[in-house]
N, C-alpha and C positions, 0 to 999 in steps of 0.2 A: 444171216441177212434178214433184217427185220421185215421189210416189206414182203418178203416171201414167207417167212416163218410165222409172223404175227398177223398183221393186218391183211396181207394179200392172201394167205391161205384161208383166212376167214372169208374174204371176198370171193375166193374161188369156190368155196363150199356154199357160201351164201348167195351166189348167183350174180353178184355185181359184175364180175369179169365176163360171165356169159352174156349179160345184158349189153356189155360193151362190144360184144362180138370178137373177143380176143381168142386167139389160138390157145388151146390148153398147154402147149409147150412154152407159153409166155412166162409162166411162173418159174420155169427152169432158167430162163434168161435172167430173171431177177435173182434167183437163188444161186446161180453159178457164175460168179465173177463179174457182176455188173461194174464193180469198182475198177476192174481191169480196163473196161472200155472208157471210163471217165478220165478226164484230165483236169488239172487245176488251172489251165491256161485262161479259162473264161469264167472262173468261179464267181466273180463279182459282176459280170455282164447282166445278170438277171437278179432281181431282188424279189423275194416272196414275203408276204406279210402273213400274219396269223390266220386270216380267213382262208388263205390257200392251204397252209400247213394243216390246219385242223381237219380239212377234208381228206387228207391223206391218212390220218390216224383215227378218225372217227367218221363213221358212215353218215353222210348227209345226202339230201336229194341230188345235189350236183357234184358229189364226190367223183363220179365217172369222168368228168372234165379234168379234174386235177390228176387223177390216176392216168388218164390218157396222155397228158403232158409228161408225167413222170416216165411213162413207158417209152416215149420217144426222145426224151431229153437225156443227154449223156454226161453233162458236167455236174459236179457237186453244186448244190445250192448253198448259198451263204446262210449260216445259222449264227445269229448274234445272241448275246446274253438277254436281250429283250425278247427275241423269239422264244428262247427257253422259258423265260418267265411267263409270257403270255400263253404259250401253248400248254404248259403244265397247268396253269391256272384255269384255262378253258376246259381241260379235261376234268379238273376237280369240280368245276361248276356243273359239268354234265352229270357227275355223281350227285351233287346237291339237287339238281333238277330231276333226278331219277331217270335220266336218259340212258345211263350205263351203270353197271355195278363196279365196285372197287376193284374187282379182279380185272375187268377190262381196262380200267384206268392204269393199273399196275402194268399190264401187258403193253399198253401204249407208251408208258414211260420207258419200258425196256426196249420197245421198238425204236424210239427216238435215239436212245443210247447206241443201239446196234447200227442205226443208219449213220450216226456220227463215226463209229468205228469202221464201217464199210465204205466211207467216203461218198455216201449219197448226200449227206449234209456235211458242210465244212465249217468249222469254227471260223467266224469272221469277227475279229476285234473291232470295236467301234472307237473312233476318235470323238469322244463325247463332247468336248468343247466345240469342235467343228460342227458336229451334228446339231447341238443346241443353237449354235450361231446360225446355221442354215434354217433351222426350224423357226427362229425368230424372224429371219428374212421372209420366209414363206408366209408366216402368220401376218406380218405387216403388209404383205402384198395381197394375200388372198382371203384371210379370215372374214373380213367385213363384207366381202362380196360373195363368198362361197359358204360361209358358216362352218368353217373347219374346226374340229376338236383338236386339242393339244396332242393327243396320242397319234392322230392321223398326220399332223405336221411332223411329228418325230419319225414316224415310219418313212415318209417320203424323204425327209432330210437325211436319214441314215442311208437310204438307197443312193441318194445323190453323193453323199460323202464317200460311199464305197465305190463310186464310179459306175453305178448301174446304168444301163441303157433301157432295160425293159423292167416293168413293174408288174408282178402277178398278184392280183387281188380279186376277191369276190365282194369286197366292201365298196358299195356304190359311193360312199362319202369320200373315199380315197381316189376314186377314178378321176374325177374332175381335177383335183389338186395335182395328182401325178401327171396328168396330161398338161396342165398349166405349167408345171415345172420342167416340161420337155421330155418326159419319160414316155416310152411306148408302153401302153397298158394292154394287158391280156386278161380275159375272163370278165 
């Protein structure tokens, strides 16, 4: 289980879990059958975008917020091909910026794969034609008033196409758009 073996063990040793005030037995919750608690019934009710996911796999100042959500949330999070691309590229950029070493990047890649295998993340295929159609509609409606970038339109449109009700992001540019599109925004 990735969050226990990779990132979370590092956080346990590094003190982030202690700073969150979590019980030391918490890592055993992650490590012993979290997938058993999870169901697929509500997998698309929430949509996370890259800014949320990166805080799970790479320590940032507000990672404890994302980790606290993951501790309490029991359903698999949808993981699209766009998530995979953006998350892996963000980790490569962290290497380029000398924020992490290649070994940490490789461990994060393995953690992502493990979380997919353990049903913490669930592959979510995208109906691209529908997503781009929705992105065009959102752009026509909101870009000139909110100054929205194309990738932000795409994230929100994918969430809508998947039937999400809640949108998890740390990206302030996406908050207004997601709210305008009728999504409940967290973080």
